[in-house]
C-alpha positions as CSV (number, residue, x, y, z in Angstrom):
1,X,101.7,104.7,89.6
2,X,101.8,104.2,93.4
3,X,104.6,102.7,95.3
4,X,107.6,104.4,94.3
5,X,110.4,102.9,96.5
6,X,111.6,105.0,99.5
7,X,115.3,106.2,99.3
8,X,118.0,104.8,101.6
9,X,118.0,107.7,103.8
10,X,114.2,107.3,104.6
11,X,114.8,103.7,105.5
12,X,117.2,104.9,108.0
13,X,114.6,107.4,109.4
14,X,112.2,104.5,109.8
15,X,114.5,102.4,111.7
16,X,115.9,105.3,113.9
17,X,113.8,106.6,117.1
18,X,112.2,109.7,116.3
19,X,112.1,109.0,112.6
20,X,109.0,110.1,110.6
21,X,107.2,106.9,110.3
22,X,105.9,106.0,113.7
23,X,103.8,103.3,112.2
24,X,106.8,101.2,111.2
25,X,106.7,98.0,113.6
26,X,109.4,96.9,115.5
27,X,111.0,93.6,115.2
28,X,109.4,90.8,117.5
29,X,111.7,89.2,119.9
30,X,111.4,85.4,119.6
31,X,109.7,83.7,122.7
32,X,111.9,80.8,122.2
33,X,115.3,80.4,120.3
34,X,116.5,76.9,119.2
35,X,120.0,76.5,118.7
36,X,122.0,74.0,116.4
37,X,122.7,71.8,119.5
38,X,119.0,71.2,119.7
39,X,118.4,70.7,116.0
40,X,121.4,68.6,115.3
41,X,119.4,65.3,115.9
42,X,116.8,66.2,113.2
43,X,117.1,63.8,110.2
44,X,119.0,65.3,107.2
45,X,119.6,63.9,103.6
46,X,122.5,65.2,101.6
47,X,122.4,62.7,98.7
48,X,123.1,59.0,98.0
49,X,126.0,57.0,99.2
50,X,127.7,54.1,97.6
51,X,128.4,53.9,93.8
52,X,126.1,56.8,92.9
53,X,127.5,59.0,95.5
54,X,125.6,62.3,95.2
55,X,126.5,63.0,98.7
56,X,130.1,63.7,97.9
57,X,128.9,66.4,95.4
58,X,126.1,67.8,97.5
59,X,122.4,67.6,96.7
60,X,122.0,70.9,94.7
61,X,118.2,71.1,95.5
62,X,116.0,72.5,92.9
63,X,112.4,71.9,93.6
64,X,110.0,69.7,95.9
65,X,106.4,68.5,95.6
66,X,104.0,66.8,97.9
67,X,101.9,64.4,96.1
68,X,100.1,60.9,96.8
69,X,101.8,60.4,100.3
70,X,105.4,61.2,98.8
71,X,107.7,64.1,99.1
72,X,109.4,64.4,95.5
73,X,112.6,66.2,95.4
74,X,114.1,67.4,92.2
75,X,117.8,68.1,92.3
76,X,121.1,67.9,90.1
77,X,120.7,64.7,87.7
78,X,118.1,63.1,90.3
79,X,114.6,62.9,91.5
80,X,114.2,61.5,94.9
81,X,110.7,60.1,96.3
82,X,110.5,60.2,100.4
83,X,107.7,58.2,101.9
84,X,105.8,61.0,104.2
85,X,104.9,58.2,106.6
86,X,108.6,56.9,107.2
87,X,109.6,56.6,110.7
88,X,110.4,59.4,113.0
89,X,114.2,60.3,113.0
90,X,114.7,59.0,109.4
91,X,115.0,60.8,106.1
92,X,115.9,58.7,103.1
93,X,114.3,58.2,99.8
94,X,112.2,55.1,99.0
95,X,113.1,55.3,95.4
96,X,114.9,57.6,93.0
97,X,115.8,58.0,89.3
98,X,119.0,59.3,87.8
99,X,118.6,61.4,84.6
100,X,122.0,62.7,83.5
101,X,122.6,64.9,80.4
102,X,124.2,63.4,77.3
103,X,125.0,66.8,75.8
104,X,127.9,67.7,78.2
105,X,130.5,68.1,75.5
106,X,128.5,70.6,73.7
107,X,127.8,72.4,76.9
108,X,131.4,72.8,77.5
109,X,131.8,74.1,73.9
110,X,129.5,76.9,74.5
111,X,132.0,78.2,77.3
112,X,130.1,76.7,80.3
113,X,131.8,75.7,83.6
114,X,131.9,71.9,84.3
115,X,129.5,72.4,87.4
116,X,126.9,74.1,85.0
117,X,126.8,71.2,82.4
118,X,124.6,68.9,84.7
119,X,121.1,68.3,84.2
120,X,119.5,70.5,86.9
121,X,115.7,69.3,87.1
122,X,113.8,72.6,87.5
123,X,110.3,71.5,86.7
124,X,108.4,68.8,88.5
125,X,104.6,69.0,88.2
126,X,101.6,66.5,88.2
127,X,100.2,65.7,84.7
128,X,97.4,63.7,85.8
129,X,96.5,61.3,88.6
130,X,99.4,58.7,87.8
131,X,102.1,60.7,86.1
132,X,104.2,63.8,86.5
133,X,106.2,65.9,84.0
134,X,109.9,66.6,84.7
135,X,112.0,69.0,82.8
136,X,115.8,69.6,83.4
137,X,118.5,72.0,82.0
138,X,120.2,69.0,80.3
139,X,123.6,70.8,79.9
140,X,122.0,74.0,78.5
141,X,119.8,72.0,76.2
142,X,116.6,71.7,78.1
143,X,114.4,68.5,78.0
144,X,111.1,67.2,79.3
145,X,110.0,63.8,80.3
146,X,107.0,62.0,81.7
147,X,107.4,59.6,84.7
148,X,105.1,57.5,86.6
149,X,104.5,58.9,90.1
150,X,104.4,55.3,91.7
151,X,107.5,53.9,90.3
152,X,109.4,56.8,88.6
153,X,109.5,54.7,85.4
154,X,109.8,56.9,82.3
155,X,106.6,56.9,79.9
156,X,106.7,58.1,76.3
157,X,109.4,60.1,74.6
158,X,111.3,63.0,75.6
159,X,110.2,66.6,74.2
160,X,112.0,69.7,74.1
161,X,112.1,71.7,77.3
162,X,112.3,75.1,75.5
163,X,109.9,77.6,76.9
164,X,109.1,75.2,79.6
165,X,112.4,75.0,81.4
166,X,115.3,77.6,81.6
167,X,118.6,76.8,79.9
168,X,120.4,77.8,83.2
169,X,119.5,76.5,86.5
170,X,119.9,80.2,87.9
171,X,116.9,81.3,85.9
172,X,113.5,81.1,87.5
173,X,110.6,78.9,86.3
174,X,107.1,78.1,87.4
175,X,104.6,75.4,85.9
176,X,101.4,73.6,86.2
177,X,99.2,71.4,84.3
178,X,95.6,72.3,84.1
179,X,92.8,71.2,81.4
180,X,95.4,68.9,79.8
181,X,97.7,71.9,79.2
182,X,101.2,72.9,80.4
183,X,101.5,76.6,81.6
184,X,105.0,77.5,82.1
185,X,106.9,80.9,82.8
186,X,110.5,80.9,82.3
187,X,112.9,82.1,79.7
188,X,112.8,80.7,76.2
189,X,116.4,81.3,74.8
190,X,120.1,80.4,75.8
191,X,120.7,84.3,76.3
192,X,117.8,84.5,78.6
193,X,116.5,87.7,77.0
194,X,113.2,86.1,75.8
195,X,110.9,86.0,78.9
196,X,107.6,83.9,78.2
197,X,104.5,82.9,79.6
198,X,103.8,79.8,77.6
199,X,100.9,77.1,77.3
200,X,101.9,74.0,75.4
201,X,101.2,70.4,75.2
202,X,97.4,71.1,74.5
203,X,95.6,68.4,72.4
204,X,94.4,70.0,69.3
205,X,95.5,73.5,70.1
206,X,98.8,75.4,69.0
207,X,101.2,76.5,71.5
208,X,100.3,80.3,73.0
209,X,102.7,82.8,74.4
210,X,103.3,86.5,75.5
211,X,104.6,89.0,73.2
212,X,108.3,88.7,72.3
213,X,110.8,91.1,73.4
214,X,108.2,93.6,74.8
215,X,109.0,95.6,77.9
216,X,105.6,96.4,78.4
217,X,104.6,92.8,78.7
218,X,107.6,91.3,80.6
219,X,110.8,93.0,81.6
220,X,113.5,90.9,83.3
221,X,110.9,88.8,85.2
222,X,111.6,86.4,88.2
223,X,108.8,83.9,88.3
224,X,107.5,83.0,91.6
225,X,104.1,80.9,91.5
226,X,101.5,79.9,89.0
227,X,98.1,79.2,90.3
228,X,94.5,78.4,88.5
229,X,91.6,80.1,90.1
230,X,88.3,80.4,88.3
231,X,88.4,80.7,84.5
232,X,92.0,82.1,84.8
233,X,95.7,81.1,85.5
234,X,97.6,83.7,87.8
235,X,101.2,84.1,87.6
236,X,103.1,85.8,90.5
237,X,106.3,87.4,89.7
238,X,108.7,90.4,90.2
239,X,110.1,92.4,87.2
240,X,111.8,95.7,86.6
241,X,109.1,98.3,86.4
242,X,108.6,99.9,83.0
243,X,106.4,102.6,84.7
244,X,109.4,103.6,87.1
245,X,112.3,103.6,84.4
246,X,113.1,107.2,85.1
247,X,114.2,105.9,88.6
248,X,116.4,103.2,87.2
249,X,116.1,99.6,87.5
250,X,113.4,99.4,90.3
251,X,111.9,95.9,90.8
252,X,108.1,95.6,91.7
253,X,105.7,92.7,92.4
254,X,103.3,91.6,89.9
255,X,100.3,89.3,89.6
256,X,99.4,88.5,85.9
257,X,96.5,86.4,84.6
258,X,95.5,84.7,81.4
259,X,92.2,82.9,80.3
260,X,92.1,79.3,80.4
261,X,89.9,79.2,77.1
262,X,92.3,81.9,75.4
263,X,93.1,80.4,71.8
264,X,95.0,83.7,70.7
265,X,94.0,86.5,68.6
266,X,93.3,86.9,64.8
267,X,95.7,86.4,61.9
268,X,95.9,90.2,61.9
269,X,96.5,91.0,65.9
270,X,98.1,88.8,68.5
271,X,97.9,85.6,66.4
272,X,99.2,82.8,68.5
273,X,99.8,85.4,71.4
274,X,97.7,85.9,74.5
275,X,94.6,88.0,74.1
276,X,93.8,88.1,77.8
277,X,97.1,88.8,79.3
278,X,96.9,91.5,82.0
279,X,99.2,92.4,85.0
280,X,98.8,94.6,88.0
281,X,101.1,95.4,91.0
282,X,100.9,93.8,94.3
283,X,101.3,96.3,97.1
284,X,103.0,95.2,100.4
285,X,103.6,98.2,102.4
286,X,103.7,99.6,106.0
287,X,101.3,102.6,106.3
288,X,102.3,105.8,108.1
289,X,103.3,109.3,107.4
290,X,105.8,108.0,105.0
291,X,104.7,104.6,103.4
292,X,107.3,102.0,103.3
293,X,107.2,99.5,100.2
294,X,108.5,96.0,100.4
295,X,108.6,95.5,96.4
296,X,110.8,92.3,95.9
297,X,108.4,89.3,95.7
298,X,110.1,86.2,97.1
299,X,107.6,83.6,97.7
300,X,103.7,82.9,97.3
301,X,101.4,80.2,98.8
302,X,98.6,78.4,97.0
303,X,95.2,79.5,97.9
304,X,94.3,79.4,101.5
305,X,91.1,80.1,103.6
306,X,91.9,83.1,105.7
307,X,88.9,84.4,107.8
308,X,86.8,82.2,105.7
309,X,87.8,83.8,102.5
310,X,90.4,82.5,99.7
311,X,93.6,84.3,100.0
312,X,97.2,83.9,98.9
313,X,99.9,85.0,101.5
314,X,103.0,86.3,99.9
315,X,106.7,87.0,101.0
316,X,108.3,90.3,100.1
317,X,111.8,91.7,100.5
318,X,113.4,95.3,100.0
319,X,115.3,96.5,96.9
320,X,118.5,94.7,96.5
321,X,120.6,97.9,97.2
322,X,118.9,98.7,100.4
323,X,118.9,97.7,104.0
324,X,117.7,94.1,104.2
325,X,114.1,93.6,105.3
326,X,111.2,91.3,104.5
327,X,107.3,91.3,105.1
328,X,104.3,88.7,104.6
329,X,101.3,90.1,103.1
330,X,97.9,88.4,102.5
331,X,95.8,89.0,99.6
332,X,92.3,88.1,99.1
333,X,91.5,86.7,95.8
334,X,88.4,88.6,95.4
335,X,90.6,91.8,95.6
336,X,93.0,90.4,93.1
337,X,90.1,89.9,90.7
338,X,88.8,93.2,91.4
339,X,92.0,94.9,90.6
340,X,92.0,93.4,87.1
341,X,88.7,95.5,86.5
342,X,90.5,98.8,87.1
343,X,91.7,101.3,84.7
344,X,94.6,100.5,82.3
345,X,97.8,102.4,82.3
346,X,99.9,104.1,79.7
347,X,102.6,106.7,79.4
348,X,101.7,110.3,78.5
349,X,103.7,113.3,77.6
350,X,107.6,113.8,77.1
351,X,108.5,112.7,80.6
352,X,106.7,109.3,80.0
353,X,104.5,109.5,83.3
354,X,102.1,106.6,83.3
355,X,98.3,107.6,84.0
356,X,95.2,105.9,83.8
357,X,93.4,105.4,80.5
358,X,90.0,107.3,80.4
359,X,87.4,104.8,80.2
360,X,85.6,106.0,77.1
361,X,88.8,105.2,75.3
362,X,88.5,101.4,76.2
363,X,87.0,99.5,73.6
364,X,84.3,97.1,74.1
365,X,84.3,94.2,74.9
366,X,86.8,95.0,77.2
367,X,90.3,93.9,76.5
368,X,91.6,91.0,78.8
369,X,88.2,89.5,79.5
370,X,87.6,85.8,78.6
371,X,85.7,85.0,75.3
372,X,82.1,83.7,76.1
373,X,82.1,85.1,79.7
374,X,80.7,88.2,81.1
375,X,81.1,91.3,79.0
376,X,82.3,89.1,76.1
377,X,79.6,86.5,76.3
378,X,78.6,86.9,72.7
379,X,82.3,86.4,71.5
380,X,82.6,82.7,70.5
381,X,86.4,82.3,70.6
382,X,89.3,84.8,71.4
383,X,90.2,85.0,67.8
384,X,86.8,86.5,67.1
385,X,87.4,89.7,69.3
386,X,87.4,92.8,67.3
387,X,90.7,94.2,65.9
388,X,90.4,97.4,68.2
389,X,90.2,95.1,71.5
390,X,93.1,93.1,70.4
391,X,95.3,96.1,69.4
392,X,94.5,97.8,72.6
393,X,95.3,94.5,74.7
394,X,98.7,94.3,72.9
395,X,99.7,97.8,73.9
396,X,98.1,98.0,77.3
397,X,98.9,94.8,79.2
398,X,99.6,97.0,82.5
399,X,96.7,98.2,84.8
400,X,96.9,101.3,87.0
401,X,96.9,101.0,90.7
402,X,97.8,98.1,92.9
403,X,96.3,95.2,94.9
404,X,96.2,96.2,98.6
405,X,97.0,93.6,101.1
406,X,94.2,92.2,103.5
407,X,93.9,94.6,106.6
408,X,95.8,97.2,104.7
409,X,99.2,96.2,106.2
410,X,101.7,93.2,106.5
411,X,101.1,90.3,108.9
412,X,104.7,90.3,109.8
413,X,107.7,92.3,109.2
414,X,111.4,91.8,109.7
415,X,114.4,94.0,109.4
416,X,118.1,93.3,109.2
417,X,117.8,90.0,107.3
418,X,116.4,88.7,104.2
419,X,113.6,86.2,104.4
420,X,113.5,83.6,101.3
421,X,110.7,81.2,101.6
422,X,107.2,81.0,103.1
423,X,104.9,78.1,104.2
424,X,101.7,78.8,105.9
425,X,99.2,76.6,108.2
426,X,96.0,78.3,108.2
427,X,94.4,75.5,110.2
428,X,96.6,75.1,113.2
429,X,95.6,74.3,116.7
430,X,92.8,72.2,118.2
431,X,90.1,74.3,116.7
432,X,91.8,74.6,113.3
433,X,91.6,78.3,113.4
434,X,95.1,79.6,113.9
435,X,97.4,80.9,111.2
436,X,101.0,80.0,111.7
437,X,103.7,81.2,109.0
438,X,107.0,79.2,108.6
439,X,109.7,81.7,107.1
440,X,113.1,80.7,105.9
441,X,116.1,83.2,106.0
442,X,119.2,83.4,103.9
443,X,121.3,82.6,107.0
444,X,119.7,79.2,107.8
445,X,117.1,80.1,110.4
446,X,113.5,79.2,110.2
447,X,111.2,81.6,112.0
448,X,107.9,80.4,113.3
449,X,105.4,83.2,113.7
450,X,101.8,83.1,115.0
451,X,99.7,85.6,112.8
452,X,97.3,87.8,114.5
453,X,93.9,86.6,113.5
454,X,90.3,87.6,114.1
455,X,88.3,85.2,116.1
456,X,85.8,85.1,118.9
457,X,87.1,86.7,122.1
458,X,85.9,83.7,124.2
459,X,86.6,80.3,122.7
460,X,84.7,77.4,124.4
461,X,83.4,74.0,123.5
462,X,80.5,72.3,125.1
463,X,81.5,71.2,128.5
464,X,84.5,73.2,128.2
465,X,85.7,76.1,130.6
466,X,86.1,79.7,129.5
467,X,89.8,81.2,129.5
468,X,90.7,83.1,132.7
469,X,89.1,86.4,132.9
470,X,86.6,85.8,130.1
471,X,83.2,87.1,130.6
472,X,80.0,85.4,129.3
473,X,78.0,87.3,127.0
474,X,74.2,87.4,127.7
475,X,72.4,84.7,126.2
476,X,75.7,82.6,125.7
477,X,75.2,78.9,126.4
478,X,78.9,78.1,126.1
479,X,78.5,76.4,122.7
480,X,80.2,78.6,120.0
481,X,79.5,76.2,117.2
482,X,80.8,78.0,114.3
483,X,84.2,79.6,114.7
484,X,83.9,82.2,112.3
485,X,84.5,86.0,112.9
486,X,82.4,87.4,115.6
487,X,84.7,90.0,116.9
488,X,88.3,90.9,117.2
489,X,90.3,90.2,120.0
490,X,93.0,92.6,119.2
491,X,95.3,89.6,119.1
492,X,99.0,90.1,118.4
493,X,101.4,88.6,116.1
494,X,103.9,86.5,117.9
495,X,107.5,85.3,116.9
496,X,107.1,81.8,118.7
497,X,110.5,80.2,117.7
498,X,113.7,81.3,116.0
499,X,115.1,77.9,114.9
500,X,118.8,77.5,113.5
501,X,118.9,74.6,111.1
502,X,121.8,75.2,108.7
503,X,124.9,73.2,109.8
504,X,127.9,73.7,107.4
505,X,129.5,70.4,108.7
506,X,126.4,68.4,107.7
507,X,125.2,70.1,104.7
508,X,127.6,70.4,101.9
509,X,126.9,73.3,99.3
510,X,128.4,76.3,97.5
511,X,128.7,79.9,98.9
512,X,125.6,81.0,100.1
513,X,124.5,77.3,100.9
514,X,122.8,78.5,104.3
515,X,119.9,80.2,102.2
516,X,116.7,78.3,102.6
517,X,115.5,77.4,99.3
518,X,112.4,75.4,99.9
519,X,109.8,74.7,102.5
520,X,107.1,72.1,102.3
521,X,104.6,71.7,105.0
522,X,103.2,68.3,105.9
523,X,100.4,69.0,108.7
524,X,99.3,65.3,109.2
525,X,102.8,64.5,110.0
526,X,103.3,67.6,112.2
527,X,106.5,68.3,110.2
528,X,108.1,70.8,107.9
529,X,110.6,69.8,105.2
530,X,113.3,72.5,104.9
531,X,115.6,72.5,101.8
532,X,119.1,74.1,101.4
533,X,121.3,73.7,98.3
534,X,123.2,70.8,99.8
535,X,120.7,69.0,101.9
536,X,117.0,68.3,103.0
537,X,116.1,68.5,106.9
538,X,112.9,67.1,108.4
539,X,111.8,69.7,111.2
540,X,108.9,69.1,113.6
541,X,106.5,71.7,114.0
542,X,106.9,72.0,117.6
543,X,109.2,71.3,120.7
544,X,106.6,70.7,123.2
545,X,108.7,68.3,125.4
546,X,111.2,71.1,126.1
547,X,108.5,72.6,128.5
548,X,108.6,69.2,130.3
549,X,106.3,69.0,133.5
550,X,106.0,72.9,133.7
551,X,102.3,73.9,133.0
552,X,103.0,77.4,133.1
553,X,105.9,77.2,130.5
554,X,103.8,75.2,128.2
555,X,100.8,77.5,128.3
556,X,102.9,80.8,128.2
557,X,104.5,79.5,125.1
558,X,101.4,80.2,123.1
559,X,102.2,77.6,120.7
560,X,98.9,76.2,118.8
561,X,100.9,72.9,118.3
562,X,101.4,72.3,122.0
563,X,98.8,71.5,124.6
564,X,99.1,70.6,128.4
565,X,97.7,67.2,129.2
566,X,97.9,65.9,132.8
567,X,99.6,63.7,133.6
568,X,101.6,63.6,130.4
569,X,102.7,67.2,130.7
570,X,103.2,69.2,127.5
571,X,102.5,67.2,124.3
572,X,102.0,68.0,120.6
573,X,98.4,68.4,119.7
574,X,96.8,65.3,117.9
575,X,93.3,64.3,117.1
576,X,93.4,61.3,119.2
577,X,94.5,63.2,122.4
578,X,91.9,62.5,125.2
579,X,89.7,65.3,126.4
580,X,91.0,67.5,129.2
581,X,93.9,69.2,127.5
582,X,94.6,72.9,128.1
583,X,96.0,75.6,125.6
584,X,96.3,79.3,125.9
585,X,97.2,80.8,122.6
586,X,95.4,84.2,123.4
587,X,97.6,84.9,126.4
588,X,95.1,85.0,129.2
589,X,96.3,86.9,132.6
590,X,97.9,84.9,135.2
591,X,99.7,82.7,133.0
592,X,103.4,83.7,133.7
593,X,105.5,80.8,132.3
594,X,107.0,80.1,135.7
595,X,106.5,76.7,137.7
596,X,107.4,78.3,141.1
597,X,104.8,77.6,143.6
598,X,102.6,75.9,141.0
599,X,99.6,73.9,142.0
600,X,97.2,72.4,139.3
601,X,93.7,73.7,139.9
602,X,90.9,72.8,137.5
603,X,89.3,76.2,138.0
604,X,92.4,77.6,136.0
605,X,91.7,75.4,133.0
606,X,92.5,77.4,129.6
607,X,90.5,76.7,126.4
608,X,89.8,73.0,127.6
609,X,89.3,70.5,124.7
610,X,89.1,73.1,121.8
611,X,87.0,72.2,119.0
612,X,89.1,69.8,116.8
613,X,89.5,70.6,113.2
614,X,87.5,68.6,110.6
């Protein structure tokens, strides 16, 4: 299997001048550093005041969800709903609900600490257009409820949260509703020994789950994301690699999938178990003479259009016992799908080395495919698969090989610190063709990164002016029309801003409270919501006003969210701006960032009136 993690000594070589891996990128210097003095005025929410004073205890943030013009925040004993259209400079919930445990005494009898015996609301997912499902730890006795989105009023009865929500708030969980069913991935027991990917609440269908206590299926997983795509539901997680057990406990990143129409196996094999469960490794690595792998999956975005193709972007870190480092890799979903058609893996020989299974040993229909589709078009339901196919699927959930990242390397790397959260805007800028990464760190900073992207070398709009130094191609009329890939500019990734955001004096929390736990992007409001354990912060996407009346500084910032608009100066881009604004994301010659001796000349216009996003 590929991707054996490099030892500690090799990492030192990678980061030392003269080391063997000359391809390892240097850390980017931020073009702008934003300190706490500048971010102190940004609105924050740390809990309720008054008789229900959660502010005194700290928020204990768990999860957030943007839905129907609101930002829903799940925390300890509460769910808060913030209006995404509320006035600038404010951050306070328009409504909230309180859901405390009634089982605190039993929780304490199990030997748990008082702080652990609250109701930590870990699951918050839309059930349909008007309701959402919330599940909480409920003092180590998990429960689920349905609430109306508009009023947060409870509907129906409580149901058990087992296998839908962890017992302990420290355990991971992901969940989504699709086709009227809840797909969840978490641990299903008090001891956290039974990891499960589970489908339940399905009308007319029994629950379905992964095999119990099987290290080949799941081994100490930490679930990160669940996404529907095509006929499948995909689960992204990290786990201890069974194929690398000879090296000790090595974490690797995985993506698994199950068929949405899976009904379980026959009474003989895999009854009420997934017949379609397969998993494959996600590889995020810096290539070179010695390939360096980032194996610890931290965050995955929903599908985004990247270069016109569906993709997910994922944040990875180094192994826990190594030098801290992080990387962002993008994965085209077509490449992910193709990886599931690759060879199966199994251990061979006394050493237990994992090797590909020869194709002539794989039964037909191919294990892992969906009944009624493709190679299994003649199979009515998953219970009708031959026992040979089901038995093979039971013993061979792992595929050999790995999904390679788009472009063959990370979009961004960072050493010396661990990044924890990721939000991505793939439609930034006046043309909607720039990709900006927002990365939360364990020390309370947020990094804003302009990712290198393929786009036309000369970007113009009818009536606009080419960037300085740009040459017109033969037959070019100046109207680019489509902004798709027509050539590579060789553009570079830029660390636009490094923003200090965690203020311990204004954000109460436990040890490690500076760690960014959540990022939620709201492009229409040009803002990012940043969650720490103890508080939520409303962060503008740009700080254009700091460039004031300096055109050179505004353009040299290369921030896709800022434009130069005479006579207003450097302002955030919005769809209602008048024509004549300028922007220079590509970094044209002659833009120095200085205003000394500056005189505005129309002949120096840079990317005037970029094509506005649709």
